[in-house]
Legacy VTK file of the C-alpha trace (Angstrom):
# vtk DataFile Version 3.0
C-alpha trace
ASCII
DATASET POLYDATA
POINTS 405 float
-76.356 21.164 77.283
-73.753 20.808 80.025
-71.006 23.419 80.058
-68.036 22.851 82.260
-67.027 25.658 84.547
-63.649 27.227 84.119
-60.957 25.788 86.224
-60.080 28.125 89.065
-57.113 28.399 91.327
-57.207 27.958 95.070
-57.857 31.678 95.691
-60.931 31.664 93.413
-59.311 33.348 90.378
-59.291 31.681 86.849
-56.416 29.256 86.336
-53.620 30.758 84.097
-52.966 27.412 82.399
-56.555 27.222 81.210
-56.193 30.674 79.710
-53.029 29.781 77.841
-54.574 26.608 76.419
-57.567 28.515 75.101
-55.264 31.102 73.543
-53.274 28.416 71.690
-56.486 26.852 70.331
-57.674 30.214 69.074
-54.357 30.905 67.302
-54.390 27.486 65.622
-57.963 28.038 64.479
-57.039 31.430 62.986
-54.079 29.887 61.053
-56.323 27.205 59.526
-58.873 29.823 58.599
-56.200 31.987 56.934
-54.895 29.045 54.939
-58.379 28.137 53.749
-58.949 31.742 52.663
-55.752 31.859 50.472
-56.466 31.475 46.711
-55.455 28.148 45.087
-53.234 28.631 42.008
-54.499 26.471 39.144
-52.231 25.923 36.021
-53.828 25.861 32.633
-53.182 22.933 30.266
-50.997 25.093 28.008
-48.830 26.187 30.925
-48.402 22.604 32.064
-47.317 21.603 28.541
-44.918 24.554 28.421
-43.329 23.622 31.725
-42.998 20.012 30.589
-41.359 21.113 27.345
-38.960 23.331 29.280
-38.072 20.409 31.508
-37.415 18.221 28.440
-35.150 20.888 26.915
-33.191 21.170 30.138
-32.776 17.399 30.294
-31.730 17.173 26.623
-29.193 19.971 26.926
-27.838 18.400 30.044
-27.588 15.041 28.293
-25.781 16.559 25.305
-23.299 18.217 27.602
-22.681 14.960 29.441
-22.315 13.080 26.131
-19.869 15.642 24.785
-17.819 15.451 27.929
-17.853 11.633 27.749
-16.804 11.613 24.111
-14.046 14.091 24.813
-12.742 11.921 27.616
-12.894 8.670 25.631
-11.883 9.896 22.138
-8.384 8.885 21.010
-5.821 11.591 21.375
-4.650 13.161 18.089
-1.673 11.324 16.621
1.388 13.451 16.094
2.225 13.344 12.387
5.771 13.045 11.101
6.780 13.676 7.496
8.807 10.882 5.909
10.520 11.106 2.537
12.907 8.979 0.521
13.712 7.453 -2.850
11.131 5.077 -4.314
11.175 2.668 -7.247
8.624 3.790 -9.851
6.698 0.495 -9.866
5.553 1.196 -6.284
4.247 4.719 -6.897
0.635 3.652 -7.418
0.727 1.955 -4.010
2.089 5.068 -2.305
-0.561 7.186 -4.051
-3.401 4.880 -2.978
-5.771 6.749 -0.638
-6.057 3.736 1.659
-2.247 3.675 1.887
-2.305 7.332 2.931
-5.071 6.653 5.463
-3.114 3.797 7.043
-0.037 6.000 7.184
-1.966 8.866 8.793
-3.419 6.576 11.464
0.141 5.626 12.302
1.323 9.226 12.460
3.155 9.296 9.122
2.855 11.608 6.138
4.816 9.774 3.443
6.471 11.493 0.506
8.883 10.172 -2.115
11.151 10.924 -5.027
11.119 8.508 -7.937
14.449 6.868 -8.724
15.792 3.670 -10.212
16.881 1.047 -7.695
20.574 1.435 -8.487
20.425 5.139 -9.278
19.050 5.930 -5.814
22.164 4.431 -4.254
24.261 7.005 -6.099
21.892 9.897 -5.351
22.283 12.425 -2.540
20.545 10.929 0.504
20.850 13.998 2.743
17.453 14.677 4.290
16.141 11.277 3.219
14.556 8.851 5.677
14.483 5.736 3.512
15.501 4.066 0.255
13.039 1.622 -1.310
14.690 -0.293 -4.181
13.399 -3.463 -5.811
16.094 -6.025 -5.097
18.746 -7.357 -2.769
21.244 -6.540 -5.500
20.489 -2.844 -5.121
20.855 -3.113 -1.344
24.270 -4.740 -1.745
25.206 -2.092 -4.276
24.250 0.566 -1.733
26.290 -1.172 0.940
29.326 -1.002 -1.339
28.622 2.736 -1.625
28.928 3.051 2.190
25.175 3.292 2.809
24.108 1.789 6.139
21.940 -1.144 5.050
21.945 -2.949 8.404
18.235 -2.278 8.948
17.116 -3.314 5.446
14.286 -5.825 5.285
12.136 -7.530 2.651
8.698 -5.968 2.192
7.244 -7.336 -1.079
8.079 -9.788 -3.860
7.274 -9.894 -7.558
8.666 -12.145 -10.297
10.328 -10.707 -13.383
8.097 -11.304 -16.420
8.009 -10.421 -20.113
5.215 -8.336 -21.595
4.306 -8.683 -25.253
1.360 -8.532 -27.644
-0.860 -11.410 -28.692
0.261 -11.486 -32.312
3.905 -11.629 -31.225
3.283 -14.300 -28.589
1.320 -16.547 -30.926
4.002 -16.217 -33.591
6.781 -17.240 -31.199
4.712 -20.175 -29.944
4.649 -21.555 -33.490
8.457 -21.625 -33.702
8.878 -23.149 -30.243
10.642 -20.211 -28.599
7.549 -19.818 -26.453
4.955 -22.289 -25.216
1.326 -21.944 -24.223
-0.223 -24.377 -21.755
-3.655 -23.883 -20.163
-3.590 -20.272 -21.310
-0.195 -19.567 -19.691
2.638 -18.333 -21.929
6.246 -19.208 -21.084
9.495 -18.144 -22.742
12.396 -20.577 -23.151
15.196 -18.240 -22.121
17.944 -20.461 -23.537
16.346 -20.181 -26.991
15.686 -16.464 -26.536
19.286 -15.674 -25.539
20.589 -17.756 -28.444
18.405 -15.757 -30.864
19.653 -12.520 -29.313
23.266 -13.645 -29.509
22.992 -14.707 -33.170
21.096 -11.579 -34.237
17.940 -13.351 -35.409
15.217 -11.171 -36.911
11.646 -11.029 -35.684
10.546 -12.915 -38.739
13.051 -15.682 -38.038
11.740 -16.196 -34.507
8.116 -16.301 -35.668
6.643 -12.811 -35.873
6.353 -11.912 -39.519
5.076 -8.422 -38.817
8.165 -7.398 -36.868
10.804 -5.005 -38.140
14.517 -5.540 -37.539
16.240 -7.803 -35.066
14.554 -9.720 -32.289
15.000 -7.936 -28.967
13.572 -7.831 -25.465
13.561 -4.256 -24.205
14.245 -3.407 -20.565
15.067 -0.491 -18.343
18.675 0.622 -18.088
20.462 -2.265 -16.284
22.982 0.163 -14.815
20.307 2.280 -13.104
17.103 0.275 -12.748
16.418 -3.048 -11.080
14.165 -4.728 -13.641
16.784 -4.202 -16.356
19.539 -5.237 -13.978
17.839 -8.498 -13.035
17.143 -9.233 -16.698
20.867 -8.745 -17.355
21.614 -11.184 -14.525
19.237 -13.698 -16.101
20.907 -13.345 -19.525
24.372 -13.686 -17.952
23.230 -16.812 -16.109
21.858 -18.384 -19.311
25.156 -17.584 -21.063
26.872 -19.441 -18.211
24.981 -22.641 -18.971
22.157 -21.981 -16.514
24.439 -21.582 -13.508
24.459 -18.219 -11.701
26.920 -15.949 -13.481
30.318 -15.369 -11.885
32.833 -12.569 -12.200
34.838 -14.785 -14.552
31.855 -15.721 -16.747
30.764 -12.088 -17.000
34.253 -11.112 -18.143
34.195 -13.948 -20.673
30.767 -12.961 -22.034
31.310 -9.219 -21.823
31.021 -8.540 -25.572
27.866 -10.651 -25.909
26.154 -8.900 -23.009
26.976 -5.483 -24.423
25.709 -6.494 -27.877
22.400 -7.829 -26.549
21.603 -4.683 -24.590
22.707 -2.340 -27.357
19.779 -3.630 -29.473
17.342 -1.624 -27.354
19.033 1.727 -27.891
18.038 4.340 -25.324
16.497 2.776 -22.205
14.187 4.143 -19.529
15.501 4.424 -15.984
12.140 3.677 -14.348
10.126 0.462 -14.625
6.934 2.489 -14.336
7.873 4.710 -17.279
8.947 1.721 -19.352
5.663 -0.118 -18.750
3.593 2.964 -19.539
5.496 3.379 -22.803
4.789 -0.251 -23.645
1.054 0.251 -23.095
0.997 3.539 -24.985
3.247 3.018 -28.022
1.920 -0.336 -29.140
3.382 -3.394 -30.836
5.329 -1.559 -33.537
7.489 0.395 -31.095
7.553 -1.945 -28.087
7.005 -5.546 -29.234
8.387 -7.097 -26.048
9.690 -5.805 -22.731
10.819 -6.829 -19.256
8.727 -5.836 -16.256
7.254 -6.940 -12.948
4.205 -9.181 -12.668
2.698 -6.664 -10.246
2.471 -3.982 -12.926
-0.271 -5.588 -15.002
-2.144 -6.677 -11.856
-2.062 -3.082 -10.655
-3.542 -1.790 -13.916
-6.289 -4.429 -13.882
-7.236 -3.565 -10.283
-7.015 0.222 -10.401
-7.530 1.300 -14.006
-10.438 -0.804 -15.284
-11.104 1.436 -18.289
-7.470 1.295 -19.411
-7.360 -2.454 -18.784
-10.475 -3.056 -20.864
-8.789 -1.305 -23.789
-5.656 -3.482 -23.751
-6.655 -6.765 -22.108
-7.316 -8.577 -25.394
-3.879 -7.639 -26.746
-1.471 -7.613 -23.788
0.143 -10.951 -22.929
2.102 -11.730 -19.770
4.908 -14.248 -20.332
6.787 -16.097 -17.581
10.459 -16.622 -18.484
11.832 -20.125 -17.923
13.697 -19.628 -15.721
12.861 -16.289 -14.153
14.172 -14.461 -11.084
12.375 -12.971 -8.121
12.452 -9.253 -7.534
12.636 -8.686 -3.791
11.525 -5.206 -2.773
13.503 -4.158 0.292
13.264 -0.985 2.338
16.431 0.560 3.751
15.578 2.804 6.733
18.062 5.633 7.164
16.712 6.922 10.506
13.938 6.416 13.076
11.254 7.715 10.723
12.390 5.261 8.094
12.137 2.459 10.651
8.565 3.506 11.465
7.759 3.309 7.757
9.253 -0.184 7.575
7.075 -1.316 10.492
4.002 0.087 8.761
4.835 -1.581 5.429
5.194 -4.980 7.086
1.876 -4.708 8.950
-0.944 -7.060 7.943
-3.162 -4.213 6.747
-0.480 -2.844 4.445
0.559 -6.255 3.136
-3.069 -7.026 2.327
-3.506 -3.717 0.523
-0.287 -4.184 -1.461
-1.423 -7.596 -2.701
-5.134 -7.073 -3.297
-4.915 -3.678 -4.952
-1.391 -3.612 -6.417
-0.286 -7.183 -7.038
2.758 -7.362 -4.758
3.091 -10.875 -3.412
3.466 -11.462 0.313
3.630 -14.578 2.450
0.627 -13.412 4.486
-1.969 -13.214 1.744
-1.027 -14.764 -1.583
-1.294 -18.257 -0.144
-4.995 -17.900 0.691
-6.069 -15.278 -1.829
-5.058 -16.445 -5.300
-4.046 -14.445 -8.332
-7.374 -15.213 -10.023
-8.845 -12.300 -8.071
-7.286 -9.949 -10.659
-8.930 -11.692 -13.633
-5.788 -11.307 -15.738
-5.490 -14.174 -18.242
-2.318 -16.256 -18.200
-1.206 -15.521 -14.632
-0.144 -18.260 -12.205
-0.171 -18.668 -8.442
3.076 -20.617 -8.235
6.341 -19.654 -9.943
8.140 -22.962 -10.409
11.155 -22.266 -12.651
13.339 -19.784 -10.769
17.056 -19.074 -11.022
19.186 -17.749 -8.210
20.711 -14.339 -8.764
24.502 -14.161 -9.130
26.650 -13.082 -6.198
27.076 -9.408 -5.432
30.564 -9.409 -6.986
29.184 -10.891 -10.203
26.332 -8.371 -10.244
28.835 -5.556 -9.831
30.781 -7.014 -12.757
27.594 -6.979 -14.875
26.945 -3.335 -13.991
30.535 -2.396 -14.832
30.415 -4.304 -18.131
27.169 -2.732 -19.294
28.125 0.768 -18.195
31.169 0.471 -20.482
28.956 -0.544 -23.366
26.799 2.583 -23.158
LINES 1 406
405 0 1 2 3 4 5 6 7 8 9 10 11 12 13 14 15 16 17 18 19 20 21 22 23 24 25 26 27 28 29 30 31 32 33 34 35 36 37 38 39 40 41 42 43 44 45 46 47 48 49 50 51 52 53 54 55 56 57 58 59 60 61 62 63 64 65 66 67 68 69 70 71 72 73 74 75 76 77 78 79 80 81 82 83 84 85 86 87 88 89 90 91 92 93 94 95 96 97 98 99 100 101 102 103 104 105 106 107 108 109 110 111 112 113 114 115 116 117 118 119 120 121 122 123 124 125 126 127 128 129 130 131 132 133 134 135 136 137 138 139 140 141 142 143 144 145 146 147 148 149 150 151 152 153 154 155 156 157 158 159 160 161 162 163 164 165 166 167 168 169 170 171 172 173 174 175 176 177 178 179 180 181 182 183 184 185 186 187 188 189 190 191 192 193 194 195 196 197 198 199 200 201 202 203 204 205 206 207 208 209 210 211 212 213 214 215 216 217 218 219 220 221 222 223 224 225 226 227 228 229 230 231 232 233 234 235 236 237 238 239 240 241 242 243 244 245 246 247 248 249 250 251 252 253 254 255 256 257 258 259 260 261 262 263 264 265 266 267 268 269 270 271 272 273 274 275 276 277 278 279 280 281 282 283 284 285 286 287 288 289 290 291 292 293 294 295 296 297 298 299 300 301 302 303 304 305 306 307 308 309 310 311 312 313 314 315 316 317 318 319 320 321 322 323 324 325 326 327 328 329 330 331 332 333 334 335 336 337 338 339 340 341 342 343 344 345 346 347 348 349 350 351 352 353 354 355 356 357 358 359 360 361 362 363 364 365 366 367 368 369 370 371 372 373 374 375 376 377 378 379 380 381 382 383 384 385 386 387 388 389 390 391 392 393 394 395 396 397 398 399 400 401 402 403 404
């Protein structure tokens, strides 16, 4: 085998560069040898699984943290809640107590409270600390205006026609004598005939109900304090005026007749809610016939199915001919009251008020008929309606009937 001689310098000594090259090769060889001699660390299967699990946990925890941070950044900020309180007509209490009503209010930053009061009585009550007044008619709003209440922000929220509630045996008896009619299951009262019977002191037997005791009467709430009674008084005064809206002069002329008609009922409730509950509770002997709002029976049918099942075969809703509309208006007394008004006029609230409580609104009653309540004898369209008298005439009615008490 041929072996090359070492490279030498000119003077015969070994070349330094050859020495350095050999030294570098030896060092490199030693490093490779050392690396080959080092032990190789081998992981068992269980350790590999453990490390993988640890990695998964780290990733999951990291993901949760990121998700929490994302949710915190995108979640809606808490709504500041304001407490709102005012006077409320009793017929709207079930709406204000509805949990969905409270949820809608909370989402809009309102915690709504109320004190029950008749529509006219609330105008005479102390309004210090109150944010709103929620009567059941324009008449009450005008009455409040005359009492120096700022009604400039008042607006219509709901509508409900004035109706008569009675019992089946009474209704069928009055149909036979022609005071009432029944067409396609709908009962209607001829108010001209009814007022004439009231004026001439006819007995129940004379108008067709043989089981009745004493004189024929249609009970109502106190017309001096509550809207349903007040609008019934306006309807009677209008009938006495030949079907034309009553005037100050006609009310003065018919003063004694009006007082006599309302004296038949004796003591009267000041809340439409209380009056209706008494009607349902006391039965035909004590409350043969009474004035109320259409919404009241729809509310019971929608929200108290057990109670409705007990009375549905006996209770009859009667539409007076003519009748009058009850227009529920909210009077905001401050900014919080104005926020409540905005909420009440929202689509969600209008839908709730109709579908669960029977208050008519332009937004929903046109496409979602009254048949949804499954209350016999109700109608979608109210065709025979009388205009309410002027504010001056309504004030004259209130004055006349307050004297008769």
